[in-house]
N, C-alpha and C positions, 0 to 999 in steps of 0.2 A: 149315137149319143152326141148331144150338143156339148161342146167343150166350153166350160166356163173359165174365163181368165180371172184368177183371183187377184185382189188388189190389197194394198196396205201391208202392215207388218204381221206376219204369222210367227208366233213364238215357238221355239223348240224347248219345251218344258223339261225341267229336271225331274227325275223320278224321286218321290219323297221316301226317305227311310227314317226309322226311329233311331234312338241312341244305340240300339243293339244291332243295327244294320238290317232290320226287318222292314219289309214294305209297309208303308203307312198311307193307305189311300184316303184316310179321313182328312188329310191335309189338302186334297185336291179341290174340294168345293171353294175354299177360301182362295186358293191359287187361281182358279178360274175367275172368280170375282175380281181379284187384283188385276189380272190381265185385261179383263173387260174395262175396268175403270181407267186403264191407261191406253185405251184405243186399239188394243190388239184384236185382229180380225179372225184369228184361228190358232190352232195348235197342231204341231207336228210331233206326235208323241212316240215314245220308245225309240227315238233315233239316237244319234251319237251323244247328244247332250243328255238324253234320257237313259243312257246306259242300256239301250235295247239289246246289245250283244252280251250283257252281263247279268241279265235277269232271266228267269225261267219262263217257259211257255205259259204256265199258270199265272205267273206274276204279270206278264204282258197282257193277258186277258183281263186280269183284275184292274190294271191301270186303265185299259181301254173302257171297261165297264164304268169305272168311276168318272171318266171324262164324259162318257155318253149320258150318264145320269145327270150331270151338271148342264150339259150344253145341247142336248138333242131338241130342245124346244126353242133354240136360239138360231134363227135363220141367218143372223149376221156373224156367226162364229163357226167356222168350218174346222172340224177335227179330222186329220188324216193320220193313219197309223203306219209306222215303219214296220215292215214284216221280217226284216233280217235278210239273209241271202245265202247261207251255206246249206241249209236243208230245205229244199223247195216244198217238200211235203208239209213240213211245219209252217212254211210261209202260206201255203194254201189254206191250212187249218185256221191260221190267224186271220187271213183275208175273209174267209167265210164267217168267222166270228164277228169281225168288224161290220160286215154287211148285216148280219142278224141283229146286232144291237143298234143299228141305225146311224153309224158314223158316215162321214162324207166320202172319204177316199182312202186308198191304200198306196203304199210306196215300197218298192223293192230296190235294193242295191245289188251290185254284181256279187256272185259267189266269190269269196276272197281267200279260200283255201285251195280248192280245185278251181282255178280261175278259167273263165271262158277264153278260148284261144283267139277269138276274133269277134267282130260285131255280129255275125250271123248266129254264133253260139249264144251270145248274150241276148240277142233278140228272141231266140227259142226259149230261153229261161223266162224272159218277161212274158211271152205269150202263154207259157204253161201256167204261170201263176195268175196272170191277168184274166184269162178266160174263165177262171173259177168264180169270178164275181163280175159277170158281164154287164150288170146294171150299175156298176160303181166305178168312178173315175180311178184310173191307174196311173201313177207317176213313177218314173224311174228316178232314183236318187244317185246322182253323180258326185262321188267324193273320193277321187283317186288317191289322195294323200293317206287315207285309211284303208281302202280296199286294195290298192296296188293295181287296179284295173283302169288304165287311162286310154280308153278308146274314144274316138271322136263322137260326140253326141249328135252331130249333124248326120253322121252315117247311121246311128241307131234310130233316129226318128224316121229317116227314109226307110229303114228296114221294117219298122213297125207300122208305118202309115198304110192303112188298108188291110193289115193282117191282124191287128188287135183293135177292134172298134172302140173299146173303152180307154185306149191310151190317150191320156190328157196332156202330158207334158213331162217336164224334167225339173227336179230340184237340183239346181246347178251350183255345186260347192267346189269351184275350181277357178283358176285365174286365166283360162284361155279365152280371152275376149273375142278373138277371131271366130272360134268355134261357137261361142255364145251368140254372137251377132248373126252368124249363119243360121243357127236354130231359130232365133227371133224372126228372121226374115223368111223362113221356109213357108212356102205356100201362103204368102201374105199374112204371116203371123198366125198360122193355124193352131199351133200348140202353145200351151201355157208354160212359160219359162219363168220359174221362180228363182230369184237370186239367193245364194246361200253363203256369201262371204261378206259379213258385216263391215269389215275394214275396207272393202272396195265398193261399197254401195253407190257412191257418187258416180263412179265409172259405169256401173250397170245402168243407172238412171239415164246417163247420156245415150246409151244404146236402146233405151225405150222400156226398160224393166218397170213394171207397175206393182209387182208383188215380190215379197222377199220373206225367207224363212231364216231366223237367226236365234242364237242363244243369248246374245246381249240385249235383245229386245225384251227379255224377261225383266231386266232391272234398269234399262235406260231407254225405254220407248220414246220419251219426250225428245231426247237428243236426235233420234232418227226422224221423227216427224218434223222437227224443226229443220233438219237437213233437207228433207223432201220439199218442204214449203219454200225454203230458200232457192232450191233448184228450180222449182216451178215458177218462182218470181224472177228467174234469171239473175239472181244475186249469187253469182258463182264464187265471189270472194268469201261471203259468209258460209256458203256450202262447203268450201274447202277448209275453212276454219273448223267447222263442225265435224267434218270427216276426220280431221287430224285429232280432234278431241276423242272421237271414237277409237282411233288408232292408239292414242296414249292410254286409254282405258284398257284396251285389249292387250297392250304390252305387259300390263301387270299380270295377266294370266301366265305369260312366259316366265316372268320374274319369280312367281310364287308356285310354279309347279304344273301349269297346264290347265286342262279342261275342268279339273275339280275346283279351281278358283272361282268358277261361276257360282258355285253354291256359297262361297264366302261372300260374294257380292249380294246374293239373296239374303244372307243374314243381315247385311248392312241395311237392306230395305225392309227388314222385319219379318222375313220368312225363313225359318230354320228347317231345311229339308234334309238334314243329315249329311252324311259324307258319301263319297264315291266308294264303290267296291274295288277290291283288288282286281287287277294289279295297278290301278291308278293310285298315285300318291296324293295324300291329303296334307294340308299344312298343319303345323303344330299350333298350340295356343299362343306361343310366343310369336310365331310368324304372323298369326292373325292380327295381333296388336300392331305389328309393323305394317301389315297390309292396310289396316284401317287408316293409318297416318298417310300412307301413299294415296289412298282413295280420297282423303280430305284435300290433299294437295291438288287434285284434279278439279276442285270445286264441284264434286259429284252431287252435292246437295242441290245444285242449280238445274240438273238435267236428269236426276234419277226418277224412276217410276215410284209413285206414291199411292 
C-alpha cells in the first residue's frame, strides 16, 4: 500500500447528543459542512473528543455511517475511525464496518485495562486488528495520558514495518519531541506522523509536521491556519503569538472542567451538540455564562470558525 501523508487540519469531532443524552446523527451533515467551510481536511471520529469509549458499538457504527453519508464523495475530506482498544474483537468488527461503508482509515490505541507489557505485545495487537482490513490505512493512536501506555513510538513503527503492510503511521498525542522526530525521520519519512497536541503545534511544525488532528480545530481553525502561514513565512514572532493565543484558549478547558468544555466552545460558534456522558463533568448554566465572558476576553470572534 502506498502511504499517503495527510496535510492540513483534521478535526476530532464531538459526538452529537440530544437534550436527553441520546445520539443525534441528524446534526452531522451540518457539522461536516461547517468543518469544510473552515478548511478542515478530514475527521478523526469516535476518538477521545468524540467519546468513543463512552458510546456503544451500535452508536459507533451509526456515527461512522452518518459521516460516510456526508463525505464519501469528497476526495478532499478523509474520515478515519477510532476503533477503541480494550476488546480487539469489537475493534475488528468496527474496522470491517468502516471499510464496508467506504471510510478512509482506521485507528487503534493500546488496550488500556490489560495493558501490553512491551512494544512487541502492542505490535501484535495492532497486527491482529490491522490485518482485518488489509486494503485500508491503519494508524496507531498514541495518547499515553489517557491509556497509561507510554511506549516509544519509534520502537513500535520499527516493530510494525514490514509486518503490517497497511500500517500508515501514528496519531501522536504526546509531548516527547525526541521520539516524534525519530519517527518523522525513520526511513526518510516513510510513515505519516499526525500531530495531536494543539497547544504544541508550532514545535511540531519545526520538526516537519504537515498534518495534525485536534479538538480545538473544530471551533478555531482560522487561528491554526494563520499560525501555519506565519511559520511558513518564517514569521516566528507572529507564530509564537498565535500559539500563545491557542494556549490561552485551551487553558479555559482546564478552568471549566476539561474535555467537555469543547462542546461549550461549539455552542459559542452556533452548534449545540449536547453534553458529555458520565463520568465526564459538564459545566452548569451559570458557569457557561462566566465561560462566555472569558471567551470574549480572548477576542475569540477574531479567530473562531464561522
